[in-house]
C-alpha positions in Angstrom: -17.9 -0.8 -0.2 -17.3 -1.5 -3.9 -18.4 -4.6 -5.7 -16.4 -6.2 -8.5 -18.3 -9.0 -10.2 -19.0 -11.6 -7.5 -16.4 -10.3 -5.1 -16.2 -7.2 -2.9 -13.0 -5.3 -3.6 -12.0 -4.6 0.0 -14.0 -7.6 1.3 -15.7 -7.2 4.6 -12.5 -7.9 6.6 -10.3 -5.5 4.7 -7.9 -8.0 3.2 -9.0 -7.6 -0.5 -8.2 -10.4 -2.9 -4.4 -9.9 -3.5 -5.0 -9.3 -7.2 -3.1 -6.1 -6.9 -6.1 -4.0 -7.9 -7.0 -3.1 -4.3 -4.9 -2.8 -1.2 -5.1 -4.5 2.2 -6.8 -1.9 4.3 -7.4 -3.8 7.6 -5.7 -2.0 10.4 -4.5 0.9 8.2 -4.9 4.2 10.1 -8.3 5.9 9.8 -6.6 9.2 9.1 -4.6 7.8 6.2 -7.7 6.0 4.8 -9.8 9.1 5.1 -7.1 11.2 3.3 -7.1 8.7 0.4 -10.9 8.7 0.1 -10.8 12.5 0.0 -8.1 12.4 -2.6 -10.2 10.1 -4.7 -13.3 12.4 -4.3 -11.3 15.5 -5.2 -9.5 13.9 -8.2 -6.1 14.0 -6.6 -6.1 10.2 -7.0 -8.1 8.5 -9.7 -9.5 5.0 -9.9 -12.5 3.9 -12.0 -14.2 2.2 -9.0 -13.0 4.2 -6.0 -13.5 7.7 -7.4 -17.2 7.5 -7.8 -17.6 5.7 -4.5 -15.6 8.3 -2.7 -17.5 11.2 -4.3 -20.7 9.7 -3.0 -19.5 9.5 0.6 -20.4 12.1 3.2 -17.9 13.2 5.9 -19.8 11.0 8.3 -19.6 8.0 5.9 -15.9 8.5 5.5 -15.4 8.6 9.3 -17.5 5.5 9.8 -15.9 3.4 7.0 -12.4 4.4 7.9 -12.9 3.7 11.6 -14.3 0.3 10.7 -11.3 -0.7 8.5 -8.8 0.8 10.9 -10.2 -1.3 13.7 -9.9 -4.6 11.9 -7.3 -7.2 12.7 -7.8 -9.5 9.7 -5.8 -12.6 8.7 -3.3 -12.5 5.9 -4.1 -14.3 2.7 -1.9 -17.4 1.9 0.1 -16.0 -1.0 2.8 -17.6 -3.1 6.3 -17.1 -1.7 8.3 -14.6 -3.7 11.7 -15.4 -5.1 14.3 -15.3 -2.3 16.8 -13.1 -4.3 14.1 -10.6 -5.1 13.1 -10.4 -1.5 16.7 -9.9 -0.4 17.1 -7.1 -2.9 13.9 -5.5 -1.7 14.9 -5.8 1.9 18.1 -3.9 1.1 16.2 -1.1 -0.5 13.6 -1.0 2.2 16.0 -1.0 5.1 19.1 0.8 3.7 18.1 2.3 0.3 20.9 2.8 -2.3 23.4 5.5 -1.8 24.9 5.0 -5.3 21.4 5.4 -6.8 20.4 8.1 -4.4 17.4 6.1 -3.2 16.4 6.6 0.4 15.3 3.6 2.5 11.6 3.0 2.6 11.9 2.6 6.4 12.9 6.2 6.7 9.2 7.2 6.1 7.2 4.0 6.5 8.9 2.9 9.7 11.0 -0.1 10.6 9.9 -3.1 8.7 7.2 -1.1 6.9 5.0 -0.9 10.0 3.8 2.5 9.0 4.1 5.9 10.8 0.5 6.5 11.9 -1.5 8.5 11.4 -0.2 9.8 8.0 2.0 7.1 6.5 0.6 3.7 5.7 2.0 0.4 6.7 3.6 -1.6 3.8 4.3 -4.8 5.8 2.0 -7.5 4.4 0.7 -5.3 1.6 0.2 -7.3 -1.7 3.2 -7.1 -4.1 1.0 -6.5 -7.1 -0.6 -3.5 -5.4 2.7 -2.0 -4.2 4.2 -2.4 -7.7 1.1 -0.9 -9.3 1.1 2.1 -7.1 4.8 2.7 -7.5 4.3 2.7 -11.3 1.4 5.1 -10.9 3.7 7.6 -9.2 6.5 6.9 -11.8 4.1 7.7 -14.6 2.6 10.8 -13.0 -0.9 9.3 -12.5 -0.7 9.4 -8.8 0.0 12.9 -7.7 -1.0 13.0 -4.0 2.7 12.8 -2.8 4.6 14.8 -5.4 7.6 15.6 -3.1 7.7 12.3 -1.4 6.6 9.1 -3.0 6.7 10.4 -6.6 10.4 11.3 -6.2 11.3 7.9 -4.6 9.3 5.9 -7.1 10.9 7.7 -10.1 14.3 6.7 -8.8 13.4 3.0 -8.9 13.9 0.7 -11.9 11.5 -2.1 -12.8 13.5 -4.8 -10.9 13.7 -2.5 -7.8 9.9 -1.9 -7.9 9.3 -5.7 -8.0 11.9 -6.3 -5.3 10.5 -3.8 -2.8 7.0 -5.1 -3.5 8.1 -8.7 -3.0 9.8 -7.9 0.3 6.9 -6.1 1.8 4.4 -8.8 0.8 6.2 -11.3 2.9 6.7 -9.1 6.0 4.1 -9.2 8.7 3.1 -6.7 11.4 6.2 -4.9 12.6 8.3 -6.5 10.0 10.0 -8.9 12.4 8.0 -11.9 11.4 8.3 -13.2 7.8 5.2 -14.8 6.4 5.0 -18.6 6.6 4.0 -19.1 3.0 
């Protein structure tokens, strides 16, 4: 668990603080979370807070912490409702993609409504827009290299508005993607 000032980054219930610096991890697959921790420890992913924490974890620590967060069913934070037009544009990219721009639908890999494809692909539904946008930009700029043939290719095809749109869409989706957030 990492501490940031007075708050804990992932919080005890795995919902983070929606700042965009840290993801919602409650209910994410233990396999996926463990892969990310190993990527932080190996340098495949880099983060000033997570890298040293991940390097200090033993295999048993990783198994314990990922099982804990995977088993959580935590509430969603009350977040400001994103712009409707932005959400609609994001929904189009998430569900259909863009043939003219050669962008595949997010649902192709992350499942219908961003529910995830456990164990390897994380859910996006309900993930914080600032976090999604930040990570997409990390792939675009080459700082995140743990999915070079997948996410990096998709992220580089998106323009700034599309990044914001996809992020806004997934923030307001809950669970299987069928229930919009009541924000």
